[in-house]
N, CA, C and O atoms as a MOPAC input file, in Angstrom:
PM7 MOZYME 1SCF
protein

 N     29.07400 1    63.24500 1   -37.75000 1
 C     28.16000 1    63.93500 1   -36.88500 1
 C     27.31200 1    64.89800 1   -37.71000 1
 O     27.29100 1    64.83900 1   -38.94000 1
 N     26.63500 1    65.75700 1   -37.02500 1
 C     25.72700 1    66.69600 1   -37.67500 1
 C     26.36300 1    68.04400 1   -37.92800 1
 O     27.58500 1    68.18900 1   -37.92400 1
 N     25.52100 1    69.00900 1   -38.14400 1
 C     25.97800 1    70.37000 1   -38.41100 1
 C     26.55800 1    70.99500 1   -37.14600 1
 O     26.17000 1    70.65800 1   -36.02800 1
 N     27.49000 1    71.90600 1   -37.35300 1
 C     28.06200 1    72.65000 1   -36.23700 1
 C     27.56400 1    74.08500 1   -36.30900 1
 O     27.57300 1    74.69900 1   -37.37600 1
 N     27.14000 1    74.60700 1   -35.19700 1
 C     26.61900 1    75.96600 1   -35.12300 1
 C     27.24700 1    76.68400 1   -33.94300 1
 O     27.83000 1    76.05800 1   -33.05800 1
 N     27.12400 1    77.98000 1   -33.93900 1
 C     27.61200 1    78.77100 1   -32.81000 1
 C     26.93000 1    78.33500 1   -31.52300 1
 O     27.56100 1    78.27900 1   -30.46800 1
 N     25.65000 1    78.03000 1   -31.61000 1
 C     24.92500 1    77.59000 1   -30.41500 1
 C     25.48400 1    76.29000 1   -29.85800 1
 O     25.42900 1    76.05600 1   -28.65100 1
 N     26.02700 1    75.43800 1   -30.73500 1
 C     26.60000 1    74.17100 1   -30.27900 1
 C     27.79400 1    74.41000 1   -29.36600 1
 O     27.87800 1    73.83400 1   -28.28200 1
 N     28.71300 1    75.25700 1   -29.80400 1
 C     29.90200 1    75.49900 1   -28.99000 1
 C     29.54700 1    76.29000 1   -27.73300 1
 O     30.14300 1    76.07800 1   -26.67700 1
 N     28.59000 1    77.18800 1   -27.84000 1
 C     28.15800 1    77.92200 1   -26.64800 1
 C     27.50800 1    76.98100 1   -25.64600 1
 O     27.72100 1    77.11100 1   -24.44100 1
 N     26.72000 1    76.03600 1   -26.13600 1
 C     26.10000 1    75.05100 1   -25.25900 1
 C     27.13100 1    74.16200 1   -24.58900 1
 O     27.01000 1    73.83700 1   -23.40800 1
 N     28.15200 1    73.76900 1   -25.35000 1
 C     29.21400 1    72.93500 1   -24.79100 1
 C     29.95600 1    73.67300 1   -23.68400 1
 O     30.15400 1    73.12300 1   -22.60100 1
 N     30.37400 1    74.93000 1   -23.94500 1
 C     31.11100 1    75.68100 1   -22.93600 1
 C     30.25200 1    75.96800 1   -21.71900 1
 O     30.75400 1    76.00600 1   -20.59600 1
 N     28.97500 1    76.16900 1   -21.93300 1
 C     28.06600 1    76.37600 1   -20.80800 1
 C     28.03800 1    75.12900 1   -19.92800 1
 O     28.08900 1    75.22800 1   -18.70200 1
 N     27.95800 1    73.96000 1   -20.55500 1
 C     27.97100 1    72.69600 1   -19.82600 1
 C     29.27600 1    72.53200 1   -19.05000 1
 O     29.26300 1    72.12900 1   -17.88700 1
 N     30.40200 1    72.84300 1   -19.69100 1
 C     31.70400 1    72.71500 1   -19.04100 1
 C     31.80100 1    73.65500 1   -17.83200 1
 O     32.20100 1    73.23600 1   -16.74600 1
 N     31.43500 1    74.91800 1   -18.02600 1
 C     31.53600 1    75.88200 1   -16.92900 1
 C     30.63800 1    75.51400 1   -15.76000 1
 O     31.05900 1    75.60600 1   -14.60600 1
 N     29.40700 1    75.09800 1   -16.03900 1
 C     28.50200 1    74.69100 1   -14.96000 1
 C     29.01900 1    73.45900 1   -14.25900 1
 O     28.96500 1    73.36500 1   -13.03300 1
 N     29.52400 1    72.50800 1   -15.03600 1
 C     30.01700 1    71.26500 1   -14.45600 1
 C     31.22800 1    71.46800 1   -13.57500 1
 O     31.28400 1    70.95500 1   -12.45700 1
 N     32.19500 1    72.21100 1   -14.07200 1
 C     33.40500 1    72.44300 1   -13.29100 1
 C     33.09200 1    73.26900 1   -12.04700 1
 O     33.58000 1    72.96600 1   -10.95800 1
 N     32.28800 1    74.29900 1   -12.20600 1
 C     31.93900 1    75.13200 1   -11.05700 1
 C     31.06500 1    74.41500 1   -10.05300 1
 O     31.19300 1    74.64300 1    -8.85000 1
 N     30.18000 1    73.55400 1   -10.52100 1
 C     29.24000 1    72.89100 1    -9.62500 1
 C     29.74100 1    71.59900 1    -9.02700 1
 O     29.40000 1    71.27100 1    -7.89000 1
 N     30.54900 1    70.85300 1    -9.77500 1
 C     30.99500 1    69.54300 1    -9.31100 1
 C     32.41300 1    69.60300 1    -8.75300 1
 O     32.67800 1    69.14300 1    -7.64200 1
 N     33.31700 1    70.17600 1    -9.54200 1
 C     34.72800 1    70.13700 1    -9.17000 1
 C     35.20000 1    71.41000 1    -8.48100 1
 O     36.21700 1    71.38400 1    -7.78900 1
 N     34.50200 1    72.50300 1    -8.64800 1
 C     34.79200 1    73.80300 1    -8.03600 1
 C     36.01900 1    74.49900 1    -8.61000 1
 O     36.02400 1    75.72300 1    -8.74000 1
 N     37.04700 1    73.75300 1    -8.95100 1
 C     38.20900 1    74.33300 1    -9.61500 1
 C     38.95800 1    73.21800 1   -10.33900 1
 O     38.80900 1    72.03900 1   -10.02100 1
 N     39.75900 1    73.61600 1   -11.31100 1
 C     40.50200 1    72.65300 1   -12.11600 1
 C     41.91800 1    73.17500 1   -12.28200 1
 O     42.12500 1    74.34700 1   -12.59700 1
 N     42.87800 1    72.30900 1   -12.07100 1
 C     44.26000 1    72.72900 1   -12.29600 1
 C     44.58600 1    72.62200 1   -13.78400 1
 O     43.96300 1    71.85500 1   -14.51700 1
 N     45.55200 1    73.38600 1   -14.20200 1
 C     45.96300 1    73.37800 1   -15.60400 1
 C     46.42000 1    71.98200 1   -16.02600 1
 O     46.21900 1    71.58000 1   -17.17200 1
 N     47.02700 1    71.25400 1   -15.10900 1
 C     47.55000 1    69.91200 1   -15.39200 1
 C     46.45100 1    68.95700 1   -15.83900 1
 O     46.68500 1    68.11400 1   -16.70400 1
 N     45.26100 1    69.07500 1   -15.26600 1
 C     44.17900 1    68.13700 1   -15.54400 1
 C     43.05800 1    68.71500 1   -16.41100 1
 O     42.04800 1    68.04800 1   -16.63600 1
 N     43.22200 1    69.92700 1   -16.89200 1
 C     42.16700 1    70.56100 1   -17.67900 1
 C     41.76200 1    69.71900 1   -18.87900 1
 O     40.56900 1    69.57700 1   -19.14300 1
 N     42.72300 1    69.15200 1   -19.62000 1
 C     42.38600 1    68.35500 1   -20.79800 1
 C     41.55400 1    67.13600 1   -20.43100 1
 O     40.65800 1    66.75700 1   -21.18600 1
 N     41.82500 1    66.52700 1   -19.31100 1
 C     41.03400 1    65.37400 1   -18.86900 1
 C     39.58400 1    65.75900 1   -18.59300 1
 O     38.65900 1    65.03000 1   -18.95200 1
 N     39.39600 1    66.90600 1   -17.95600 1
 C     38.03900 1    67.38500 1   -17.70000 1
 C     37.32300 1    67.71300 1   -19.00300 1
 O     36.14600 1    67.39100 1   -19.16200 1
 N     38.01900 1    68.34800 1   -19.92800 1
 C     37.41100 1    68.66900 1   -21.22600 1
 C     37.07300 1    67.40100 1   -22.00300 1
 O     36.04400 1    67.34500 1   -22.67700 1
 N     37.91900 1    66.39300 1   -21.91700 1
 C     37.62400 1    65.10800 1   -22.56600 1
 C     36.35600 1    64.49000 1   -21.99100 1
 O     35.52100 1    63.96800 1   -22.72900 1
 N     36.21900 1    64.55000 1   -20.67300 1
 C     35.02200 1    64.00200 1   -20.03300 1
 C     33.75900 1    64.72400 1   -20.50200 1
 O     32.76700 1    64.08400 1   -20.85100 1
 N     33.79700 1    66.04300 1   -20.50900 1
 C     32.60700 1    66.79100 1   -20.91600 1
 C     32.33600 1    66.67200 1   -22.40700 1
 O     31.18400 1    66.74400 1   -22.83400 1
 N     33.37400 1    66.49100 1   -23.19600 1
 C     33.18800 1    66.24300 1   -24.62500 1
 C     32.48000 1    64.90300 1   -24.83100 1
 O     31.56900 1    64.79700 1   -25.65300 1
 N     32.90000 1    63.88500 1   -24.08500 1
 C     32.26300 1    62.56700 1   -24.14000 1
 C     30.78600 1    62.68200 1   -23.78000 1
 O     29.93000 1    62.13200 1   -24.47300 1
 N     30.49200 1    63.38700 1   -22.70900 1
 C     29.09800 1    63.55500 1   -22.28200 1
 C     28.27400 1    64.32800 1   -23.30900 1
 O     27.14600 1    63.94900 1   -23.62500 1
 N     28.85000 1    65.41800 1   -23.82700 1
 C     28.11500 1    66.26900 1   -24.76500 1
 C     27.82800 1    65.53500 1   -26.07300 1
 O     26.73700 1    65.65700 1   -26.62800 1
 N     28.79600 1    64.77900 1   -26.56100 1
 C     28.61900 1    64.06400 1   -27.82300 1
 C     27.61900 1    62.92200 1   -27.71500 1
 O     27.11500 1    62.45400 1   -28.73600 1
 N     27.32700 1    62.47000 1   -26.52500 1
 C     26.39100 1    61.36200 1   -26.33400 1
 C     25.09800 1    61.78700 1   -25.64400 1
 O     24.37100 1    60.94500 1   -25.11700 1
 N     24.81000 1    63.07400 1   -25.64500 1
 C     23.64900 1    63.57300 1   -24.90400 1
 C     22.32500 1    63.08600 1   -25.47700 1
 O     21.33100 1    63.05100 1   -24.75200 1
 N     22.27600 1    62.70900 1   -26.75800 1
 C     21.04100 1    62.22700 1   -27.35500 1
 C     21.03600 1    60.70800 1   -27.54700 1
 O     20.03900 1    60.15600 1   -28.01200 1
 N     22.10600 1    60.03900 1   -27.20700 1
 C     22.21100 1    58.58900 1   -27.38400 1
 C     21.24600 1    57.87400 1   -26.43400 1
 O     21.06900 1    58.27400 1   -25.28400 1
 N     20.64100 1    56.83100 1   -26.93600 1
 C     19.72000 1    56.06200 1   -26.09800 1
 C     20.46400 1    55.06900 1   -25.21700 1
 O     19.96900 1    54.67800 1   -24.16000 1
 N     21.64500 1    54.66400 1   -25.64900 1
 C     22.45400 1    53.74600 1   -24.85800 1
 C     23.03900 1    54.50700 1   -23.66200 1
 O     23.53600 1    55.62100 1   -23.82800 1
 N     22.98600 1    53.93000 1   -22.48000 1
 C     23.55900 1    54.61900 1   -21.31400 1
 C     25.04800 1    54.91800 1   -21.51200 1
 O     25.77000 1    54.13500 1   -22.13000 1
 N     25.49500 1    56.05100 1   -20.98300 1
 C     26.89300 1    56.45600 1   -21.15500 1
 C     27.86200 1    55.42200 1   -20.59500 1
 O     28.93700 1    55.20900 1   -21.15600 1
 N     27.49100 1    54.78800 1   -19.50300 1
 C     28.38000 1    53.80300 1   -18.89000 1
 C     28.61900 1    52.63200 1   -19.82900 1
 O     29.74400 1    52.14100 1   -19.92700 1
 N     27.58600 1    52.17800 1   -20.51800 1
 C     27.72100 1    51.07400 1   -21.47300 1
 C     28.61600 1    51.50300 1   -22.63300 1
 O     29.46700 1    50.73500 1   -23.08300 1
 N     28.42400 1    52.72000 1   -23.11200 1
 C     29.26300 1    53.25700 1   -24.18500 1
 C     30.72500 1    53.32700 1   -23.75000 1
 O     31.62600 1    52.99600 1   -24.52100 1
 N     30.95000 1    53.75200 1   -22.52900 1
 C     32.31000 1    53.82900 1   -21.99300 1
 C     32.93400 1    52.43800 1   -21.90900 1
 O     34.09500 1    52.26200 1   -22.27700 1
 N     32.18500 1    51.45500 1   -21.43400 1
 C     32.69900 1    50.08700 1   -21.35300 1
 C     33.03000 1    49.53100 1   -22.73400 1
 O     34.02200 1    48.81800 1   -22.89000 1
 N     32.21500 1    49.84600 1   -23.73500 1
 C     32.49300 1    49.41400 1   -25.10800 1
 C     33.81400 1    49.98600 1   -25.60500 1
 O     34.59300 1    49.28500 1   -26.25200 1
 N     34.06900 1    51.25700 1   -25.30600 1
 C     35.32200 1    51.88300 1   -25.72700 1
 C     36.53100 1    51.25600 1   -25.01700 1
 O     37.58100 1    51.06700 1   -25.63300 1
 N     36.38800 1    50.94400 1   -23.75800 1
 C     37.47500 1    50.31200 1   -23.00900 1
 C     37.76700 1    48.93000 1   -23.58400 1
 O     38.92900 1    48.55100 1   -23.73200 1
 N     36.72400 1    48.18200 1   -23.90700 1
 C     36.88900 1    46.84800 1   -24.46700 1
 C     37.57100 1    46.90400 1   -25.83900 1
 O     38.39600 1    46.04500 1   -26.15300 1
 N     37.23700 1    47.89600 1   -26.64600 1
 C     37.86400 1    48.05500 1   -27.96900 1
 C     39.34800 1    48.33900 1   -27.83300 1
 O     40.15500 1    47.79700 1   -28.58800 1
 N     39.71000 1    49.17300 1   -26.89100 1
 C     41.13600 1    49.51700 1   -26.70900 1
 C     41.93500 1    48.36800 1   -26.11000 1
 O     43.14500 1    48.28100 1   -26.31800 1
 N     41.27400 1    47.49000 1   -25.37200 1
 C     41.95900 1    46.35800 1   -24.74900 1
 C     42.32900 1    45.29700 1   -25.79100 1
 O     43.26500 1    44.52400 1   -25.58400 1
 N     41.60800 1    45.25900 1   -26.89100 1
 C     41.87300 1    44.23800 1   -27.92600 1
 C     42.95900 1    44.62800 1   -28.84400 1
 O     43.29200 1    43.87600 1   -29.76000 1

């Protein structure tokens, strides 16, 4: 990947907080890692030209083999 900056992590946490507050409203401790994995997936592919759904299907197909 590219360079890591303070703004990168601040941007990621901002995305997570807005997403959880706006979409899910609350998160239990049991599922927090799953939510963070989802937002990490989204954040890491924010500039990708391939749709996220196609990328997700590719990953599922790789793990199935």
